[in-house]
C-alpha positions in Angstrom: 131.7 65.4 -0.8 129.1 64.3 1.7 128.5 63.5 5.3 130.6 61.1 7.4 128.8 58.0 8.5 128.3 57.6 12.3 129.0 53.8 12.0 132.1 53.6 9.8 133.4 57.2 10.1 133.7 57.4 6.3 131.7 58.7 3.4 129.9 55.4 2.7 126.7 57.0 1.5 125.4 56.6 -2.0 122.3 57.7 -3.8 119.2 55.5 -3.6 119.5 53.0 -6.4 117.8 53.8 -9.7 114.5 52.0 -9.9 113.9 52.1 -6.1 110.1 51.5 -5.8 108.0 54.4 -4.5 106.8 52.5 -1.4 110.4 52.2 -0.3 111.1 55.9 -1.0 108.0 56.7 1.1 109.6 54.7 4.1 112.3 57.3 4.3 112.0 60.9 5.5 111.0 63.3 2.7 114.0 64.6 0.9 116.3 61.6 1.7 118.3 60.7 -1.4 121.4 59.0 0.1 121.7 55.9 2.2 124.6 54.2 4.0 126.4 51.2 2.4 128.5 50.0 5.3 127.2 47.1 7.4 126.5 49.2 10.5 124.7 51.9 8.6 122.6 49.3 6.6 121.6 47.6 9.9 120.5 50.9 11.3 118.5 51.8 8.2 116.9 48.4 8.1 115.8 48.7 11.7 114.5 52.2 11.1 112.8 51.9 7.7 112.6 48.2 7.0 115.0 48.5 4.1 118.7 48.9 3.5 121.0 49.5 0.5 121.6 45.8 -0.3 117.9 45.0 -0.1 116.9 47.9 -2.3 119.7 47.2 -4.9 118.6 43.6 -5.2 114.9 44.5 -5.5 115.7 47.2 -8.1 117.7 44.7 -10.1 114.9 42.1 -10.1 112.3 44.8 -11.2 114.7 46.0 -13.9 115.3 42.5 -15.3 111.5 42.0 -15.6 111.1 45.0 -17.9 
C-alpha cells in the first residue's frame, strides 16, 4: 500500500522514475523514494524541490533515448 496524498486523498504516489539524475535525487530529502503524481501534489513538489513527477519522467526519457 502506501500513504494517502494530502492533495487528492488517494494513493497517487509512485517511485521516482528509473534514470532520475542524481542532482534531482539530491533535491529531495534523504531516503525519499516516492513522489506524488496528482496535479496538486506535483505543484507542491515543484515549489518545494524545483522538480515534479512529469518533469522527471520527461527528463529521464530524454536521457534514456540518448544512450
